[in-house]
N, C-alpha and C positions, 0 to 999 in steps of 0.2 A: 727590710732585710729579706733576702731571698732564702728559699729553702735550702739551697746548697750552702750557703754562707752559715746558716744556723747549725747544719750538720757538721760542718767543719769545726765551728766554734765549740760544739759539744764534744767532739773528739778530742780537741786540745784540753778541754775542761776535765774530761775523765782521765786522759793518759798523761797529761803534763807536758808531753812534747810530741811533736809531729815532724814528718819531713817538710822541707821548705816548699815542696811542689803541692802541698795540701791546700795552699791558699793562692789566690791571685796576687799579683805584684801590688795593686792598688790596696787589697786588704792588708797585706802585710805591712805596707807603708803607714795605713791608718793606725794599726794596732801598735806599731813601733812609735809613731809620734805621740800616741796617747800613753806611752810608757807602760804598755800591757805585756809586752813579749821581749825575749832576748833572742837575737839571732846568732847561732854558733856555727862557726866554720869548721867542718869536719876534715875536709881536705880541699884540694884545688876545685873540685867540682860539686862537692856535696855540702849541704848546709841543713841545719835543723831549726825549728822554732820551739823555744821553751816558754811555757807561761810564767808570768811573775805573780806575786801575791795580789798586785792590784787587778790582774785579770779575773781571779775569782771573786773579787769584790764587785767588779763591774757586771759579770755574767753569772746569773743564778742558773744552776743545773735544772731546776724546776721549770724556770721561765723557758729555757731553750727546749726542753722536751715538750712542754705544752705548746710552744710555738710550732715545733716541727709536727705535732700531732694535728694541730689546727690547720696548718697549710696543707698537710697531706689529705685531710678530709674536707677541705674547702669550707671550714666552719668560720672563718673570719668574715666579718661584715665588709662588704665591698661597696664603696661609694664612688659615683662618677665624679670626676674632676670638674670643679667649677671655679671660674675666675674670681669669685667673691670669697673663696675658701683658701686657706693657706695650706698648700700641699708640700710636704717635705719628703725628699727622696731618701730611702733607706732609713726610714723612721717609722717605728710602730709604737703609738701611744696606747698604753694599757690603762683603762679606766674602769669604774664601776660606781655605783651610788644609789642615792634615793632622790632623784631630782630630774627636771627636764632639762635637756641640753640641745644645742643646735648643732648639727653636723651637716656641712655642705647644703645648707638652706633646709634640711630635714629636721623636724622636731623629733627627738628620741626620748622615751621614757626609761630612765634607769631605775632598777636593774632590768635587763632584757629578759632574764631568766634566773631562777634559783641556782647558785652555784656556778654561774657563768660570768666572766668579765669580758669586756669588749676591747678589742685591739684595732685602732683606726689610724689612719695616715694624715689625719688633720687635727689641729688644735680644736678641742670642743669649745663651744661659746657658752658661757654661764652668766647668770645674773649676779649682782653684787651681794645678794642675800644667800648666796650658796657657800656653805662652809667647805673649805678644801682640806682634805687630809691625805698626807703623803705616807704612803704604806711601804715598810722596808721589805717585807717578804711576799712573794707572789702568792703562796697559798691563802694568806688572809685577804687577798684581793677577791677571791671567789666566794667567801662567805660573810657577806657584809652585815648580816643580822645579828651577829653574836658579839659585837663589840663596838667600840668607839663612843663618841659623844652624841648625845641626844639633840637631834635637830631635824626640822622639817625638811631641809634641803641640804644634801651632802653629796660632794663628789670625791671619790678615792682615786688617788693617782699613784701609780706604781713608782716607787723611788728610783728604779734603775732605767726609766724612760730617758732616752737622749732628749735633749732640749727642754728639759723640765724647768730648768732655770728661766728660760726664755718665756715659757708658759706662765710662771709665777709672777714674772714682771708685769704681765697684762692685767693682773688681778690684785693690785696692791690695796684695793678696798675691802677684799674679802677677808674673813677670818681664816687663818691657816694653821694647821696643827701638824706635827710629825709623830707618827706612831711607829716605833721601832722595837728592836729587842732591847730588854732591860738588862744589857750587859755592857761591858766596857766598849766593845767594838760599836755597838749601836749608839751609845752616848757620843762616841767619838764622831761617827758619821753625822750625827745631828749638829754638832758644834762646827765641824770642818767644812761640810757640805751645804748646810742650809742656814744655820744662825748667822754666819759670816756674810751671807748674800742678803739675807732679810731677817733683821732683828726682831720682827713681828711675828715669826714662825715659833709656835709654842711646842714643846715637847710634852706629850700626854703622859701623865703620871697617875696611875690609878690610886684611890685612897688607901687600898689594902696591899699596896705593892711589896711592902716590907714583910708582911706575913706570908705573902705568896712566895716570895724568894726563899723564905726561911723553910717553908714547908716542901715546895716543889723545885727549888733551884738545883741548877747543874754545877757541881764542884768541878768536874773534869774540864768543862768549858772555861770556867774562870781561870784555871791555871794556864790554859792555852793563850788567854788574852791579857794576862798580867803585865805583859810588855807594854801595854797602853797606859799603865797607871801614870808615868811621868808626863804623859800627853796632857792631862789635866792641870798640870802645874805651869803650863806655858803662860807667860804674862798676857797675852792677847785675850786669855779667857777669864782673868782674875776678876774684873768688873762684873762679868756675867754670873760667875759663881757667887760673888759677894751679894748680888741683887736677886738671885734665884736660889733660895735657901733649900727648898725641897729637892731641886736638882743636885745641889751639892751634897745634901743628906743621902740621896740615893747612891751617889759614887761612894761616899764613905761606909755606907751600909753594905755595899757589894764587897768592898775591899775587907770589911771586917768579918762579914759572913763566909767569905771566900766561895760565893755561890752567885749564878746569875739565872736570869730567867728569859727563855726565848719567846718570842711573840706568838708562836703557834700554840702556846698554851691557852690563849684566849679563844681558840676554836672550840674549845670544850665547854665553854660557859656562855650564858645568853646575854649577859650584859656586862659592860665595863664601866664602873663608876669612877668618875673623874671629878 
């Protein structure tokens, strides 16, 4: 992603609609084909671009702001292209962790610094014993010492990375978890975007999640998301819910309490027990 593209996306994110001329024709085509925008004809010569709900789900404001800051300050790690490494154009892979990885024949120790994630243009190469954790929110990618499963070797992958499905296909021997918001949208994302492509991906549920939702849950956000309740009644997920009692109990508890808990809560504590 280029700096100008990120700025254009951020403008659309914040304002909801922008002039057609704000984006290149290729960028408009890509966004339209991905069902992220609506193109509205104002008159014979003028059009505008309107973001869809799917756009907000794809692009986090925190991610775009951090990306622009990093690009502007030349803080992203630059790697020389190598024929042995797979380079993906217009693709920035956000990672963090507690393990050794290989990037373009370079061995890199994660984390590179406290409170810093890494954005790279290549798939990192990891060993089979490295636990993969997909993280829903960008803020949680920065502070890896405060949550997640205890393991000697962990790599954290930001959920909104493009090509994440392709990356996961390469590591079917690794243990994979999804760490998301404990709300209806987060549970929906897990089921629709990750469980369906790899049924071995487990959703992280802390032991004390029910008490945390009761004490610190967000009621206002629940009401915004209650439109998703019927999603969990789809026949395609019935077997999963039947075999994953705690996940089903979590859905029922959220609906009963009318509260949800966002992932950022866990930035405040030192350990996540699962």
